[in-house]
C-alpha positions in Angstrom: 2.3 1.9 -45.6 0.8 2.8 -49.3 -0.1 6.5 -49.5 -1.6 9.2 -51.9 0.2 12.6 -51.8 -0.8 16.1 -52.1 1.2 18.5 -54.2 3.0 20.0 -51.3 4.6 16.4 -50.5 5.3 15.8 -53.9 7.1 19.3 -54.6 9.2 18.2 -51.0 10.2 15.1 -51.9 10.5 16.0 -55.8 14.2 14.9 -56.3 13.3 10.8 -55.4 10.3 11.2 -57.0 11.9 12.2 -59.9 14.0 9.7 -59.9 11.6 6.5 -59.8 9.7 8.1 -62.8 12.8 8.3 -64.6 13.3 4.8 -64.2 10.2 3.2 -64.7 8.9 5.6 -67.0 6.2 3.4 -69.4 6.7 2.7 -73.2 4.6 5.4 -74.3 6.9 8.3 -73.1 8.5 9.8 -75.6 11.8 11.4 -75.4 10.7 15.0 -75.0 12.8 17.1 -73.6 10.5 19.0 -71.3 9.1 15.5 -70.1 9.9 15.4 -66.7 8.0 18.8 -66.2 5.1 17.8 -67.6 4.7 15.1 -65.3 5.6 17.5 -62.4 2.5 20.0 -63.6 0.5 17.2 -64.2 1.1 15.4 -60.6 1.0 19.0 -59.0 -2.7 19.8 -60.9 -3.9 16.3 -59.9 -4.0 15.3 -62.9 -1.5 12.6 -62.2 -1.5 10.6 -58.8 1.2 9.8 -57.0 1.1 6.5 -54.4 4.8 5.9 -52.0 5.0 2.7 -50.0 7.0 3.8 -47.4 8.2 2.6 -43.7 9.3 5.1 -40.5 12.5 4.0 -39.0 14.4 7.0 -37.3 13.0 8.9 -40.8 10.7 8.3 -43.9 12.1 5.5 -46.1 10.3 5.7 -49.1 10.3 1.7 -50.7 8.0 2.5 -53.4 6.5 5.0 -56.0 3.4 4.5 -58.1 2.1 6.9 -60.5 -1.7 6.6 -61.6 -3.9 8.2 -63.6 -7.7 7.9 -65.1 -7.9 6.8 -68.1 -11.7 7.0 -70.3 -12.3 5.6 -73.3 -14.6 7.6 -74.8 -15.4 4.6 -77.5 -16.8 2.0 -74.7 -17.6 4.9 -72.3 -15.1 2.8 -69.8 -13.3 4.3 -67.3 -9.5 2.5 -65.7 -7.5 3.6 -63.6 -3.7 3.6 -65.5 -0.1 2.3 -63.1 1.6 5.1 -65.4 4.8 3.8 -63.4 5.7 2.1 -60.7 9.2 1.8 -59.1 10.7 -0.3 -56.0 13.6 1.2 -53.9 14.0 -1.9 -52.2 12.3 -5.5 -53.0 9.0 -5.7 -52.7 7.2 -8.5 -50.7 4.6 -10.6 -52.3 2.5 -9.7 -49.0 3.6 -5.8 -50.1 2.3 -6.2 -53.6 -1.0 -8.0 -52.7 -2.1 -4.9 -49.9 -0.9 -2.2 -52.5 -3.2 -3.3 -55.5 -5.4 -4.7 -53.5 -5.7 -0.7 -52.2 -5.6 0.7 -55.7 -8.1 -1.5 -56.9 -10.6 -0.4 -54.3 -9.9 3.3 -55.0 -10.3 2.7 -58.4 -13.9 1.4 -57.3 -14.4 4.0 -55.8 -13.8 6.4 -58.9 -15.9 4.2 -60.8 -13.0 2.1 -63.1 -13.9 -1.4 -64.5 -10.2 -2.0 -64.0 -6.5 -1.2 -63.0 -4.0 -1.6 -65.6 -0.4 -1.3 -66.5 2.3 -1.5 -68.6 5.0 -4.1 -67.4 8.4 -6.0 -69.3 8.9 -7.3 -65.4 8.3 -11.0 -65.2 7.5 -10.9 -61.7 4.7 -7.7 -62.0 3.2 -10.5 -65.1 3.0 -13.9 -62.7 1.3 -11.8 -60.0 -0.9 -10.2 -62.1 -2.2 -13.7 -63.3 -1.9 -15.1 -59.8 -4.3 -12.2 -58.3 -6.5 -13.5 -61.2 -5.8 -10.6 -63.6 -4.8 -10.8 -66.6 -1.5 -10.3 -68.8 -2.0 -11.5 -72.4 -1.2 -8.9 -74.4 2.1 -7.2 -76.1 2.6 -3.9 -76.2 3.6 -2.8 -80.2 4.8 0.8 -81.6 5.5 1.8 -84.1 8.5 4.7 -84.2 6.7 7.1 -86.8 10.4 8.7 -88.2 11.9 4.9 -88.7 9.1 3.6 -90.5 8.6 6.7 -93.0 12.4 6.4 -93.7 12.7 2.5 -94.5 9.3 2.8 -96.9 10.3 6.1 -98.5 
């Protein structure tokens, strides 16, 4: 089951969530020493949302975590739901992945988003996006400011 956590639940499970985030941060995140505190603040203020996939046995077992946030492109007036990071504790089945992305798409539609978007270099995720009728055609490019300036000056 995929469920959006409330701020008090995020605080309760922060150690488990923090590990997943650290293992799956997107390429846009730098090495700021306070980044995890900033992410936690964003979650607790509901600017970023935490979703968990779990199953109940004798206790609650987390299968995966996703952080999402709304992106608004002012230039085109387009709103999208960004999967900020995604982490699986266990191997995820195709059915589980399809069910989870379907729920996120319904959530995005409810909030008037055009698309659900994400960054990934994991081939399975790229293939799954294509299989579900999505696109996976852009390459992430970044220029480290300090390295470039040092190289050319």
